[in-house]
N, CA, C and O of each residue as an XYZ file, in Angstrom:
836
protein
N     -16.379     -0.885     15.803
C     -15.994     -0.501     17.248
C     -14.917     -1.192     17.976
O     -15.161     -2.083     18.789
N     -13.871     -0.838     17.727
C     -12.810     -1.990     18.468
C     -13.186     -2.687     19.492
O     -13.139     -3.910     19.627
N     -13.807     -1.373     20.691
C     -13.986     -2.731     22.061
C     -15.201     -3.459     21.660
O     -15.506     -4.459     22.309
N     -15.845     -3.126     20.789
C     -17.196     -4.313     20.810
C     -16.386     -5.429     20.130
O     -16.686     -6.495     20.667
N     -15.361     -5.619     19.033
C     -14.828     -6.573     18.473
C     -13.962     -7.398     19.549
O     -14.056     -8.625     19.597
N     -13.075     -6.644     20.452
C     -12.500     -7.455     21.329
C     -13.393     -7.999     22.140
O     -13.116     -9.047     22.724
N     -14.233     -7.570     22.256
C     -15.362     -8.538     23.237
C     -15.976     -9.317     22.691
O     -16.421    -10.141     23.490
N     -16.349     -9.570     21.340
C     -16.941    -10.682     20.475
C     -16.295    -11.852     20.009
O     -16.708    -13.002     19.855
N     -14.709    -11.083     19.733
C     -13.891    -12.377     19.289
C     -12.761    -12.323     20.034
O     -12.031    -11.369     20.306
N     -12.687    -13.984     20.463
C     -12.024    -14.257     21.453
C     -10.235    -14.480     21.112
O      -9.347    -14.337     21.953
N     -10.049    -14.841     19.732
C      -8.548    -14.527     19.293
C      -8.099    -13.758     19.404
O      -6.903    -13.703     19.120
N      -8.863    -12.550     19.948
C      -8.229    -11.052     19.694
C      -7.795    -11.002     21.477
O      -6.971    -10.180     21.880
N      -8.294    -11.728     22.168
C      -7.844    -11.662     23.786
C      -6.510    -12.570     24.037
O      -5.961    -12.562     25.139
N      -5.936    -13.490     22.754
C      -5.012    -14.162     23.509
C      -3.646    -13.747     23.402
O      -3.207    -12.865     22.664
N      -2.982    -14.505     24.253
C      -1.668    -13.929     24.392
C      -0.878    -14.288     22.527
O      -1.252    -15.200     21.790
N       0.056    -13.421     22.253
C       0.528    -13.795     21.214
C       2.472    -13.219     21.339
O       2.884    -12.153     21.796
N       3.169    -14.203     20.841
C       4.571    -13.853     20.700
C       5.158    -12.143     19.803
O       5.890    -11.215     20.148
N       4.520    -12.396     18.825
C       4.271    -11.228     18.130
C       2.506    -10.685     17.361
O       1.597    -11.307     16.812
N       2.720     -9.359     17.692
C       1.829     -8.663     17.204
C       2.229     -7.682     16.128
O       3.053     -6.791     16.333
N       1.382     -7.949     14.527
C       1.677     -6.855     13.860
C       0.219     -6.039     13.018
O      -0.626     -6.477     12.237
N       0.331     -5.390     13.313
C      -0.912     -4.544     12.805
C      -0.890     -3.608     11.870
O      -0.282     -2.538     11.912
N      -1.710     -4.115     10.842
C      -1.658     -3.522      9.347
C      -3.230     -2.592      9.523
O      -4.390     -2.883      9.816
N      -2.517     -1.411      9.175
C      -4.187     -0.161      9.254
C      -4.344      0.168      7.585
O      -3.552      0.814      6.899
N      -5.141     -0.238      7.314
C      -5.598      0.432      5.928
C      -6.186      1.683      5.935
O      -7.144      1.925      6.669
N      -5.562      2.742      4.968
C      -5.944      4.188      5.118
C      -5.066      4.348      3.908
O      -4.203      3.577      3.489
N      -5.579      5.844      3.294
C      -5.096      6.662      2.425
C      -4.197      7.768      2.867
O      -3.539      8.330      1.991
N      -4.099      8.088      3.886
C      -3.052      9.504      4.397
C      -1.738      8.610      4.605
O      -1.546      8.091      5.705
N      -1.027      8.467      3.777
C       0.169      8.458      3.956
C       1.303      8.978      2.953
O       0.895      9.395      1.869
N       2.443      8.996      3.152
C       3.295      9.917      2.027
C       4.852      9.303      2.152
O       5.148      8.741      3.207
N       5.733      9.394      1.204
C       6.747      8.965      1.933
C       8.114      9.706      1.518
O       8.045     10.366      0.481
N       9.195      9.687      2.110
C      10.430     10.376      2.510
C      11.560      9.744      2.326
O      11.780      8.636      2.815
N      12.505     10.479      1.501
C      13.720      9.502      1.315
C      14.478      9.162      2.595
O      14.868     10.080      3.317
N      14.679      8.026      2.875
C      15.675      7.566      4.229
C      16.738      8.739      4.734
O      16.895      9.010      5.924
N      17.450      9.400      3.635
C      18.588     10.214      3.804
C      18.049     11.723      4.354
O      18.797     12.452      5.006
N      16.606     12.117      3.998
C      16.360     13.052      4.061
C      15.383     12.573      5.843
O      15.588     13.451      6.681
N      14.946     12.009      6.097
C      13.944     11.911      6.967
C      14.621     12.044      8.542
O      15.673     11.606      9.006
N      13.270     13.037      9.269
C      14.127     13.642     10.426
C      12.841     13.402     11.931
O      12.086     14.350     12.147
N      12.755     12.459     12.601
C      11.916     11.958     13.288
C      11.094     13.160     13.894
O       9.865     13.092     13.919
N      11.718     14.180     14.348
C      11.319     15.342     14.656
C      10.408     16.120     13.940
O       9.497     16.689     14.540
N      10.580     16.244     12.364
C      10.436     16.668     11.386
C       8.992     16.141     11.280
O       8.056     16.934     11.178
N       8.793     14.711     11.305
C       7.745     14.110     10.473
C       6.327     14.686     10.838
O       5.568     14.671      9.870
N       5.903     15.079     11.740
C       4.635     15.524     11.625
C       4.557     17.153     10.770
O       3.502     17.412     10.192
N       5.558     18.057     10.738
C       5.163     18.628      9.887
C       5.058     18.686      8.357
O       4.464     19.363      7.517
N       6.063     17.481      8.399
C       6.133     16.835      6.782
C       5.029     16.497      6.213
O       4.747     16.556      5.016
N       4.339     16.104      7.176
C       2.910     15.000      7.005
C       2.263     16.237      6.973
O       1.824     16.358      5.829
N       2.030     17.042      7.521
C       1.267     18.208      7.235
C       1.113     19.031      6.178
O       0.144     19.767      5.989
N       2.334     18.879      5.288
C       2.521     19.698      3.801
C       1.814     18.780      2.903
O       1.322     19.269      1.886
N       1.684     17.477      3.130
C       0.713     16.508      2.235
C      -0.646     16.360      2.251
O      -1.334     16.049      1.278
N      -1.240     16.706      3.965
C      -2.365     16.650      4.376
C      -2.786     17.710      5.192
O      -2.029     18.468      5.800
N      -4.515     17.758      5.191
C      -4.681     18.569      6.292
C      -4.657     18.252      7.501
O      -5.076     17.095      7.491
N      -4.461     18.500      8.435
C      -4.253     17.555      9.910
C      -5.568     17.717     10.180
O      -6.253     18.739     10.186
N      -5.986     15.975     10.522
C      -7.519     15.686     11.030
C      -6.966     15.710     12.746
O      -5.850     15.398     13.163
N      -8.212     16.211     13.563
C      -7.984     16.410     15.318
C      -7.898     15.305     15.694
O      -8.816     14.508     15.501
N      -6.585     14.914     16.436
C      -6.915     13.789     17.193
C      -6.252     12.671     16.412
O      -6.811     11.581     16.284
N      -4.951     12.958     15.840
C      -4.640     12.352     14.597
C      -3.379     12.265     15.083
O      -2.902     13.223     15.691
N      -2.482     10.808     14.835
C      -1.386     10.936     15.209
C      -0.479      9.843     14.363
O      -0.843      8.705     14.068
N       0.738     10.432     14.057
C       1.432     10.138     12.859
C       2.887      9.087     13.586
O       3.646      9.044     14.555
N       2.565      8.395     12.345
C       3.687      6.873     12.654
C       4.359      6.623     11.500
O       3.930      7.123     10.460
N       5.400      5.896     11.487
C       6.323      5.900     10.195
C       6.926      4.402     10.123
O       7.116      3.819     11.190
N       7.205      3.818      9.021
C       7.507      2.509      9.145
C       8.930      2.577      8.076
O       8.859      3.167      6.998
N       9.971      2.016      8.458
C      11.335      2.357      7.375
C      11.160      1.199      6.396
O      10.562      0.144      6.608
N      11.861      1.631      5.162
C      11.757      0.553      4.405
C      13.197      0.920      3.915
O      13.267      1.799      3.056
N      14.516      0.266      4.429
C      15.743      0.200      4.031
C      16.016     -0.058      2.974
O      16.588      0.724      2.215
N      15.606     -1.423      2.635
C      15.778     -1.806      1.133
C      15.236     -0.806     -0.288
O      15.751     -0.950     -1.396
N      14.354     -0.012     -0.065
C      13.917      0.964     -0.877
C      14.345      2.266     -0.890
O      14.009      3.123     -1.707
N      15.339      2.435      0.336
C      15.655      4.101      0.834
C      14.616      5.053      0.798
O      14.734      6.063      0.105
N      13.408      4.790      1.612
C      12.297      5.215      1.786
C      11.563      5.607      3.264
O      11.912      4.684      4.000
N      10.973      6.251      3.811
C      10.461      5.955      5.177
C       8.792      6.652      4.718
O       8.548      7.647      4.036
N       7.768      5.609      5.448
C       6.768      5.784      4.881
C       6.330      6.552      6.603
O       6.783      6.254      7.708
N       5.211      7.687      6.185
C       4.515      8.008      6.811
C       3.464      8.340      7.006
O       3.140      9.381      6.434
N       2.236      7.541      8.032
C       0.718      7.587      8.167
C       0.489      8.073      8.941
O       1.387      8.367      9.731
N      -1.041      8.511      9.227
C      -1.934      8.956     10.125
C      -2.613      7.546     10.482
O      -2.957      6.600      9.773
N      -2.674      7.810     12.012
C      -3.495      6.855     12.626
C      -4.847      7.692     13.838
O      -4.314      8.479     14.620
N      -5.783      7.615     13.937
C      -6.527      8.001     15.149
C      -5.682      8.032     16.553
O      -4.951      7.064     16.761
N      -5.726      8.989     17.446
C      -4.480      8.838     18.506
C      -5.781      7.778     19.524
O      -5.273      6.777     20.030
N      -6.835      7.912     19.715
C      -7.311      7.097     20.245
C      -7.511      5.507     20.116
O      -7.414      4.665     21.008
N      -7.873      5.300     18.501
C      -7.551      3.738     18.090
C      -5.898      3.101     18.310
O      -5.637      1.932     18.595
N      -5.011      4.092     18.115
C      -3.492      3.882     18.313
C      -3.261      3.823     19.726
O      -2.179      3.306     20.001
N      -4.117      4.286     20.949
C      -4.026      3.949     22.235
C      -4.500      3.022     22.817
O      -3.936      2.437     23.741
N      -6.016      2.648     22.198
C      -6.513      1.352     22.506
C      -5.814      0.261     21.880
O      -5.643     -0.744     22.570
N      -5.396      0.273     20.744
C      -4.270     -1.062     20.385
C      -3.161     -1.327     20.948
O      -2.537     -2.382     21.068
N      -2.908      0.015     21.381
C      -1.107     -0.398     21.753
C      -1.615     -1.218     23.287
O      -1.080     -2.313     23.462
N      -2.379     -0.853     24.131
C      -3.006     -1.178     25.501
C      -3.088     -2.667     25.546
O      -2.550     -3.510     26.264
N      -3.910     -2.724     24.578
C      -4.117     -4.300     24.265
C      -2.839     -5.353     24.051
O      -2.667     -6.377     24.712
N      -2.115     -4.940     23.143
C      -0.846     -5.446     22.447
C       0.240     -4.397     22.663
O       0.669     -3.588     21.840
N       0.641     -4.593     24.086
C       2.161     -3.372     24.246
C       3.080     -3.610     23.470
O       3.910     -2.712     23.336
N       3.301     -5.113     22.548
C       4.488     -5.351     22.245
C       4.555     -5.042     20.719
O       5.608     -4.980     20.084
N       2.937     -4.801     20.054
C       2.326     -4.604     19.026
C       3.777     -3.731     17.944
O       4.581     -2.957     18.463
N       3.796     -4.074     16.561
C       4.113     -3.288     15.501
C       3.210     -2.941     14.670
O       2.481     -3.750     14.096
N       3.163     -1.623     14.510
C       1.751     -0.846     13.458
C       2.260     -0.359     12.147
O       2.906      0.688     12.143
N       2.040     -1.008     11.014
C       1.988     -0.823      9.931
C       1.030     -0.395      8.680
O       0.055     -1.102      8.423
N       1.235      0.446      8.121
C       0.419      1.140      6.676
C       0.359      0.198      5.932
O       1.368     -0.403      5.564
N      -1.023     -0.161      5.510
C      -1.196     -1.484      4.708
C      -0.375     -1.401      3.252
O      -0.235     -2.382      2.522
N       0.173      0.006      2.933
C       0.971     -0.221      1.930
C       2.523     -0.244      1.991
O       3.211      0.002      1.000
N       3.095     -0.587      3.346
C       4.030     -0.887      3.445
C       4.592     -2.299      2.995
O       5.674     -2.511      2.447
N       3.596     -3.237      3.354
C       3.954     -4.522      2.866
C       4.124     -4.837      1.298
O       4.935     -5.589      0.757
N       2.985     -3.935      0.655
C       3.114     -3.619     -0.727
C       4.303     -3.181     -1.511
O       4.563     -3.607     -2.636
N       5.030     -2.280     -0.833
C       6.349     -1.522     -1.333
C       7.294     -2.702     -1.534
O       7.767     -3.118     -2.592
N       7.512     -3.266      0.030
C       8.656     -4.401      0.201
C       8.148     -5.373     -0.846
O       8.918     -5.481     -1.801
N       7.022     -6.124     -0.913
C       6.896     -7.362     -1.947
C       6.898     -6.610     -3.269
O       7.709     -7.052     -4.083
N       6.272     -5.720     -3.605
C       6.255     -5.307     -5.310
C       7.498     -5.450     -5.804
O       7.782     -6.288     -6.661
N       8.809     -4.146     -4.983
C       9.842     -4.054     -5.366
C      10.896     -5.419     -5.291
O      12.080     -5.379     -5.626
N      10.278     -6.461     -4.844
C      11.305     -7.342     -4.947
C      11.079     -8.524     -6.140
O      11.940     -9.242     -6.648
N       9.569     -8.476     -6.423
C       8.990     -9.510     -7.053
C       9.342     -9.466     -8.663
O       9.977     -8.482     -9.042
N       8.977    -10.456     -9.631
C       9.305    -10.460    -11.037
C      10.740    -10.111    -11.427
O      10.978     -9.490    -12.463
N      11.940    -10.623    -10.371
C      13.168    -10.192    -10.927
C      13.221     -8.205    -10.755
O      13.863     -7.463    -11.498
N      12.535     -7.862     -9.824
C      12.998     -6.336     -9.702
C      14.320     -5.803     -9.771
O      14.829     -4.967    -10.517
N      14.967     -6.808     -8.360
C      16.073     -6.583     -7.961
C      17.290     -6.560     -9.072
O      18.466     -6.342     -8.778
N      16.849     -6.797    -10.267
C      17.973     -7.109    -11.530
C      17.598     -6.005    -12.779
O      18.330     -5.468    -13.610
N      16.359     -5.924    -12.574
C      15.272     -5.093    -13.492
C      15.376     -3.566    -13.211
O      14.968     -3.184    -12.114
N      16.031     -2.372    -14.351
C      16.290     -1.317    -13.741
C      15.292     -0.512    -14.367
O      15.267      0.700    -14.154
N      14.255     -1.211    -15.310
C      13.019     -0.521    -15.924
C      12.116      0.215    -15.006
O      12.290      0.105    -13.792
N      11.280      0.866    -15.427
C      10.038      1.475    -14.574
C       8.862      0.296    -14.640
O       8.715     -0.375    -15.662
N       7.907      0.078    -13.263
C       6.968     -0.804    -13.334
C       6.134     -0.032    -12.663
O       6.410      0.817    -11.815
N       4.495     -0.547    -13.311
C       3.240     -0.334    -12.238
C       3.145     -1.448    -11.602
O       3.796     -2.439    -11.931
N       2.149     -1.419    -10.402
C       1.576     -2.404     -9.794
C       0.678     -1.527     -9.093
O       0.817     -0.453     -8.508
N      -0.849     -2.756     -9.459
C      -1.774     -2.275     -8.731
C      -2.511     -3.482     -7.771
O      -2.797     -4.602     -8.193
N      -2.748     -3.001     -6.404
C      -3.614     -4.265     -5.609
C      -4.718     -3.802     -5.778
O      -4.815     -2.576     -5.818
N      -5.932     -4.648     -5.936
C      -7.126     -4.008     -6.175
C      -8.158     -4.664     -5.038
O      -7.798     -5.755     -4.597
N      -8.777     -4.389     -4.780
C      -9.807     -4.315     -3.346
C     -11.014     -3.739     -4.106
O     -11.012     -3.119     -5.169
N     -12.309     -4.176     -3.113
C     -13.521     -4.263     -3.739
C     -14.051     -2.718     -3.762
O     -14.822     -2.454     -4.685
N     -13.638     -1.386     -2.607
C     -13.766      0.004     -2.905
C     -12.534      0.640     -3.133
O     -12.659      1.864     -3.164
N     -11.031      0.108     -3.355
C     -10.205      1.077     -3.740
C      -9.128      0.310     -4.212
O      -9.026     -0.914     -4.127
N      -8.134      1.292     -4.839
C      -6.770      0.499     -5.303
C      -5.518      1.107     -5.200
O      -5.365      2.284     -5.526
N      -4.753      0.522     -4.843
C      -3.261      0.981     -4.460
C      -2.482      1.125     -5.604
O      -2.409      0.150     -6.351
N      -1.858      2.194     -5.904
C      -0.999      2.064     -7.443
C       0.435      2.705     -6.884
O       0.690      3.728     -6.248
N       1.240      1.639     -7.412
C       2.547      1.661     -6.601
C       3.442      1.854     -8.256
O       3.161      1.298     -9.318
N       4.379      2.677     -8.010
C       5.229      2.586     -9.554
C       6.657      2.918     -8.865
O       6.891      3.476     -7.793
N       7.718      2.273    -10.050
C       8.998      1.852     -9.033
C       9.816      2.107    -10.457
O       9.389      1.606    -11.497
N      11.050      2.940    -10.435
C      12.399      2.624    -11.100
C      13.281      1.977    -10.203
O      13.783      2.494     -9.205
N      13.495      0.471    -10.733
C      14.144     -0.395    -10.007
C      13.744     -0.598     -8.689
O      12.607     -1.071     -8.676
N      14.195     -0.442     -7.606
C      13.815     -0.484     -5.996
C      13.051      0.636     -5.477
O      12.253      0.628     -4.540
N      13.476      1.783     -6.359
C      12.985      3.297     -5.782
C      11.632      3.433     -5.913
O      11.350      3.260     -7.099
N      10.695      3.653     -5.279
C       9.689      4.193     -5.061
C       8.926      5.530     -6.063
O       8.752      6.572     -5.432
N       8.589      5.538     -7.185
C       8.804      7.114     -7.791
C       7.005      7.377     -7.403
O       6.629      8.549     -7.430
N       6.332      6.671     -7.179
C       4.566      7.020     -7.198
C       3.866      6.017     -6.179
O       4.120      4.820     -6.314
N       3.005      6.423     -5.174
C       2.658      5.609     -4.509
C       1.257      6.363     -3.991
O       1.373      7.562     -3.737
N      -0.336      5.618     -3.778
C      -1.068      6.196     -3.606
C      -1.880      5.462     -3.803
O      -1.689      4.608     -4.668
N      -3.353      5.507     -2.940
C      -4.422      4.806     -2.920
C      -5.727      5.657     -3.657
O      -5.815      6.883     -3.578
N      -6.643      4.869     -4.326
C      -7.594      6.012     -4.972
C      -8.752      5.109     -4.641
O      -8.792      3.909     -4.917
N      -9.752      5.839     -3.985
C     -11.577      5.048     -3.732
C     -12.036      4.959     -5.165
O     -11.499      5.599     -6.068
N     -13.287      3.949     -5.373
C     -13.537      3.887     -6.734
C     -14.982      3.387     -6.424
O     -15.216      2.754     -5.395
N     -15.973      3.695     -7.368
C     -17.297      3.462     -7.433
C     -17.601      2.596     -8.397
O     -18.301      1.597     -8.232
N     -16.982      3.016     -9.646
C     -16.997      1.689    -10.808
C     -15.577      1.435    -11.505
O     -14.646      2.239    -11.480
N     -15.568      0.089    -12.176
C     -14.378     -0.009    -13.142
C     -13.934      1.063    -13.854
O     -12.793      1.114    -14.312
N     -14.622      1.790    -13.962
C     -13.809      2.755    -15.299
C     -13.256      3.633    -14.373
O     -12.484      4.366    -14.991
N     -13.276      3.919    -13.177
C     -12.919      4.877    -12.760
C     -11.304      4.136    -11.887
O     -10.526      4.893    -11.307
N     -11.111      2.926    -11.944
C     -10.018      2.435    -11.919
C      -9.123      2.507    -13.236
O      -7.917      2.739    -13.140
N      -9.744      2.302    -14.477
C      -9.053      2.599    -15.561
C      -8.433      3.786    -15.705
O      -7.209      3.895    -15.775
N      -9.428      4.957    -15.769
C      -8.951      6.286    -15.212
C      -7.869      6.638    -14.498
O      -7.011      7.312    -15.069
N      -7.709      6.310    -13.295
C      -6.631      6.097    -12.296
C      -5.168      6.005    -13.223
O      -4.330      6.818    -13.612
N      -5.427      4.203    -13.357
C      -4.189      3.622    -13.706
C      -3.453      4.164    -15.336
O      -2.285      3.962    -15.670
N      -4.477      4.855    -16.132
C      -3.874      5.349    -17.098
C      -3.718      7.147    -17.150
O      -3.419      7.731    -18.192
N      -3.886      7.605    -16.306
C      -3.560      9.107    -15.824
C      -1.963      9.069    -15.097
O      -1.000      9.807    -15.301
N      -2.102      8.036    -14.284
C      -0.915      7.918    -13.525
C       0.280      7.540    -14.483
O       1.274      8.257    -14.605
N       0.095      6.364    -15.143
C       0.761      5.825    -16.345
C       1.383      7.045    -17.124
O       2.592      7.273    -17.132
N       0.704      7.597    -17.596
C       0.891      9.062    -18.394
C       1.767     10.000    -17.609
O       2.849     10.429    -18.009
N       1.097     10.332    -16.241
C       1.652     11.153    -15.267
C       3.339     11.099    -15.415
O       4.104     12.052    -15.567
N       3.568     10.050    -15.346
C       5.311      9.310    -14.591
C       5.825      9.063    -16.000
O       7.037      8.869    -16.096
N       5.037      9.038    -17.192
C       5.523      9.052    -18.459
C       6.506      7.482    -18.516
O       7.686      7.364    -18.847
N       5.582      6.455    -18.093
C       5.670      5.155    -18.421
C       5.470      5.117    -20.024
O       4.918      5.986    -20.698
N       6.047      3.908    -20.478
C       6.035      3.544    -22.015
C       4.697      2.435    -22.295
O       4.582      1.389    -21.657
N       3.916      2.792    -23.160
C       3.037      1.738    -23.572
C       3.692      0.239    -23.993
O       3.163     -0.758    -23.502
N       4.640      0.109    -24.742
C       4.904     -0.757    -25.166
C       6.252     -1.709    -24.788
O       6.614     -2.795    -25.240
N       6.719     -0.993    -23.958
C       8.010     -1.404    -22.860
C       7.883     -1.633    -21.487
O       8.489     -2.539    -20.915
N       7.265     -0.999    -21.036
C       7.065     -0.886    -19.479
C       5.801     -2.064    -18.897
O       4.994     -2.427    -19.753
N       5.697     -2.458    -17.916
C       5.203     -3.600    -17.437
C       4.019     -3.075    -16.746
O       4.140     -1.908    -16.371
N       2.903     -3.652    -16.488
C       1.764     -3.418    -15.655
C       1.271     -4.742    -14.710
O       0.690     -5.659    -15.290
N       1.540     -4.840    -13.058
C       1.199     -5.964    -12.831
C      -0.354     -5.754    -11.671
O      -0.712     -4.720    -11.106
N      -0.947     -7.007    -11.631
C      -1.898     -6.376    -10.848
C      -2.269     -7.525     -9.820
O      -1.630     -8.552    -10.050
N      -2.989     -7.600     -8.930
C      -3.167     -8.419     -7.674
C      -4.140     -8.160     -7.319
O      -4.642     -7.049     -7.487
N      -4.802     -9.320     -6.597
C      -6.059     -8.630     -5.879
C      -7.329     -9.576     -6.431
O      -6.997    -10.447     -7.235
N      -8.553     -9.504     -6.130
C      -9.637    -10.291     -6.711
C     -10.914     -9.570     -6.578
O     -11.470     -9.810     -5.506
N     -11.631     -8.640     -7.465
C     -12.760     -7.908     -7.769
C     -13.761     -8.935     -8.679
O     -13.488    -10.023     -9.186
N     -14.974     -8.195     -8.686
C     -15.830     -8.939     -9.979
C     -15.499     -8.584    -11.549
O     -15.719     -9.289    -12.533
N     -15.085     -7.673    -11.505
C     -14.666     -6.994    -13.156
C     -13.176     -7.024    -13.181
O     -12.550     -6.352    -14.000
N     -12.589     -7.798    -12.289
C     -11.028     -7.743    -12.682
C     -10.775     -8.319    -14.515
O      -9.784     -7.999    -15.171
N     -11.533     -8.900    -14.867
C     -11.134     -9.547    -16.288
C     -11.350     -8.058    -17.210
O     -10.488     -7.576    -17.945
N     -12.811     -7.444    -16.945
C     -12.893     -6.372    -17.800
C     -11.908     -5.749    -17.759
O     -11.434     -5.397    -18.839
N     -11.276     -5.401    -16.617
C     -10.513     -4.085    -16.214
C      -8.962     -4.386    -16.916
O      -8.083     -3.581    -17.227
N      -9.005     -5.880    -17.029
C      -7.619     -6.288    -17.560
C      -7.571     -6.220    -19.153
O      -6.626     -5.770    -19.800
N      -8.668     -6.708    -19.635
C      -9.115     -6.589    -21.152
C      -8.917     -5.039    -21.375
O      -8.082     -4.608    -22.170
N      -9.810     -4.164    -20.556
C      -9.393     -2.627    -21.211
C      -8.076     -2.145    -21.352
O      -7.727     -1.494    -22.336
N      -7.256     -2.461    -20.328
C      -6.165     -1.863    -19.853
C      -4.985     -2.326    -21.111
O      -4.038     -1.669    -21.544
N      -5.506     -3.855    -21.527
C      -4.583     -4.057    -22.871
C      -4.794     -3.481    -24.033
O      -4.094     -3.624    -25.035
N      -5.932     -2.700    -23.907
C      -6.008     -1.860    -25.465
C      -5.255     -0.654    -24.979
O      -5.574      0.213    -25.792
N      -4.541     -0.185    -24.224
C      -3.804      0.973    -24.177
C      -2.005      0.482    -23.646
O      -1.010      1.123    -23.983
N      -1.993     -0.379    -23.050
C      -0.733     -1.049    -22.393
C      -0.462     -2.496    -22.968
O      -1.238     -3.433    -22.779
N       0.624     -2.582    -23.632
C       1.030     -3.981    -24.210
C       1.004     -5.021    -23.329
O       0.360     -6.061    -23.467
N       1.895     -4.646    -22.195
C       2.261     -5.776    -21.134
C       1.696     -5.891    -19.542
O       2.264     -5.693    -18.468
N       0.493     -6.248    -19.838
C      -0.398     -6.147    -18.660
C      -0.633     -7.904    -17.848
O      -1.217     -8.822    -18.423
N      -0.028     -8.005    -16.455
C      -0.151     -9.434    -16.229
C      -0.851     -9.265    -14.961
O      -1.047     -8.174    -14.425
N      -1.167    -10.239    -14.571
C      -2.173    -10.479    -13.580
C      -0.894    -11.423    -12.186
O      -0.150    -12.346    -12.517
N      -0.967    -10.946    -10.969
C       0.114    -11.737    -10.025
C      -0.767    -12.579     -9.183
O      -1.570    -11.983     -8.465
N      -0.743    -13.815     -9.161
C      -1.995    -14.908     -8.520
C      -1.343    -14.863     -6.855
O      -0.142    -14.839     -6.583
N      -2.135    -14.860     -6.164
C      -1.687    -15.393     -4.651
C      -1.732    -16.641     -4.641
O      -2.612    -17.441     -4.957
N      -0.068    -16.814     -4.004
C       0.052    -18.304     -3.340
C       0.784    -18.070     -2.524
O       1.085    -17.077     -1.862
N       1.270    -19.709     -2.630
C       2.363    -19.343     -1.466
C       3.631    -18.649     -0.931
O       4.117    -18.416      0.175
N       3.984    -18.396     -2.389
C       5.061    -17.740     -2.528
C       4.827    -16.381     -2.092
O       5.847    -15.797     -1.726
N       3.616    -15.647     -2.029
C       3.277    -14.367     -1.322
C       3.510    -14.462     -0.137
O       3.483    -15.576      0.387
N       3.825    -13.232      0.662
C       3.910    -13.301      2.351
C       2.723    -13.553      2.753
O       1.944    -13.684      1.810
N       2.203    -13.692      3.900
C       0.789    -13.798      4.407
C      -0.161    -12.868      4.544
O      -1.379    -13.037      4.486
N       0.662    -11.504      4.798
C      -0.047    -10.031      5.020
C      -0.508     -9.848      3.594
O      -1.696     -9.591      3.399
N       0.464     -9.976      2.422
C       0.003     -9.688      1.248
C      -1.225    -10.534      0.536
O      -2.011    -10.000     -0.245
N      -1.282    -11.941      0.916
C      -2.234    -12.870      0.407
C      -3.773    -12.295      1.419
O      -4.899    -12.572      1.005
N      -3.601    -11.630      2.514
C      -4.969    -11.110      3.222
C      -5.279     -9.741      2.514
O      -6.454     -9.393      2.404
N      -4.184     -8.893      1.992
C      -4.850     -7.954      1.137
C      -5.297     -7.944     -0.050
O      -6.060     -7.152     -0.604
N      -4.675     -9.066     -0.501
C      -5.376     -9.951     -1.989
C      -6.702    -10.559     -1.935
O      -7.295    -10.845     -2.976
N      -7.270    -10.804     -0.620
C      -8.417    -11.561     -0.774
C      -9.682    -10.493     -0.915
O     -10.830    -10.912     -1.064
């Protein structure tokens, strides 16, 4: 309950020069930047998801990737947050992931396809790129590590990545991460862990916790 959080946590009620709100969720889709029309974004979002009652569609522009990310948020939640922080910018949690992954490990000079995985306790984000262009972005919930292995290998095959030449990167900490990497290496030659450090933006380090 947001109101309860704001009443219990004093730091949420302090004034800030800048406020960025990161919204975790799986209801998002990407649109090529040159095809984006703000007037049509609700319709485009509706092509991908059954609309929820009281849902509001927002967007983040990723000019460096030539895409716009559309995502849904509850209208009441959005209204309350903006009332608390009128100057706030609202982002999908996947937005900083796209920006970071597409620029790390020399991606700006490497035109080969890559897959990046962000691991959380109950969900994984799968982001695939060709150069800096996103070719697959999605979030999957899971109960067992075998679910993660299935999703990763299924998407790997679906977008025709090569088991011997394309790279797979993982970020995040979960109890079975070592087992996950060991299993993936049975099928994919180049599997690497990205370690959270000072070079990773703060919002990315939050996602990696």
